[in-house]
C-alpha positions in Angstrom: -6.2 29.9 11.6 -4.0 32.9 11.9 -1.0 33.5 9.6 2.3 32.4 11.0 4.4 29.4 11.5 3.8 26.3 13.6 6.6 23.9 14.5 5.5 20.4 15.5 8.1 18.3 17.4 7.9 14.8 18.7 9.4 11.3 18.7 9.3 8.7 16.0 5.8 7.5 15.2 4.2 10.3 17.4 1.8 11.4 14.7 3.6 14.7 13.9 2.9 14.4 10.2 -0.8 13.6 10.7 -1.2 16.6 12.9 0.6 18.9 10.5 -1.5 17.5 7.6 -4.8 18.1 9.6 -3.7 21.7 10.4 -2.8 22.3 6.8 -6.1 21.0 5.6 -8.0 23.1 8.2 -6.2 26.2 7.1 -8.5 26.6 4.1 -5.5 27.6 2.0 -4.0 25.8 -1.0 -1.3 23.5 0.4 2.2 22.7 -0.9 3.8 19.8 0.8 7.6 20.1 0.7 9.1 16.6 1.2 12.7 16.4 2.2 12.7 12.8 1.0 11.2 11.1 -2.0 7.9 9.3 -1.6 9.2 5.8 -1.9 6.3 4.0 -0.2 2.5 4.0 -0.6 1.9 5.3 3.0 3.6 8.6 2.2 1.8 9.1 -1.1 -1.6 7.9 0.2 -2.1 10.5 2.9 -1.7 13.6 0.8 -4.9 14.8 -0.8 -4.7 15.0 -4.6 -5.3 18.7 -4.5 -2.1 19.4 -2.7 1.0 20.3 -4.6 4.1 18.3 -3.9 7.7 19.4 -4.1 10.4 16.8 -3.3 13.5 18.6 -2.3 16.1 16.8 -0.1 18.9 19.4 -0.3 17.8 23.0 -1.0 15.1 23.5 1.5 15.7 27.2 2.2 15.6 28.1 -1.5 12.5 25.9 -2.0 10.7 27.7 0.9 11.6 31.0 -0.6 10.3 30.0 -4.0 7.0 28.7 -2.8 6.1 30.9 0.2 3.1 33.2 -0.3 0.6 34.8 2.1 -2.2 32.8 0.3 -0.6 29.4 0.6 0.1 26.9 3.3 3.6 25.2 3.2 4.0 21.9 5.0 7.6 20.7 5.4 8.0 17.0 6.1 10.5 16.0 7.6 13.6 18.0 8.8 15.6 14.9 9.9 15.8 13.2 6.6 
């Protein structure tokens, strides 16, 4: 996978998160998942591999992206509407 950004759009329950998670896993890079909501249900927690870092940041997304962005890391932001 080449360096860059991928934006995945779709309707509710359209498997956007699952596709993004698969692309992150396939990147071969360490993954940091930036959640814009807290994981308050088992489904959200269960899908993330234990090796992924998790940052829950519902308000300061730009600053969080700046802090965690690096050429040798994959950032997965889920979800922009919350």
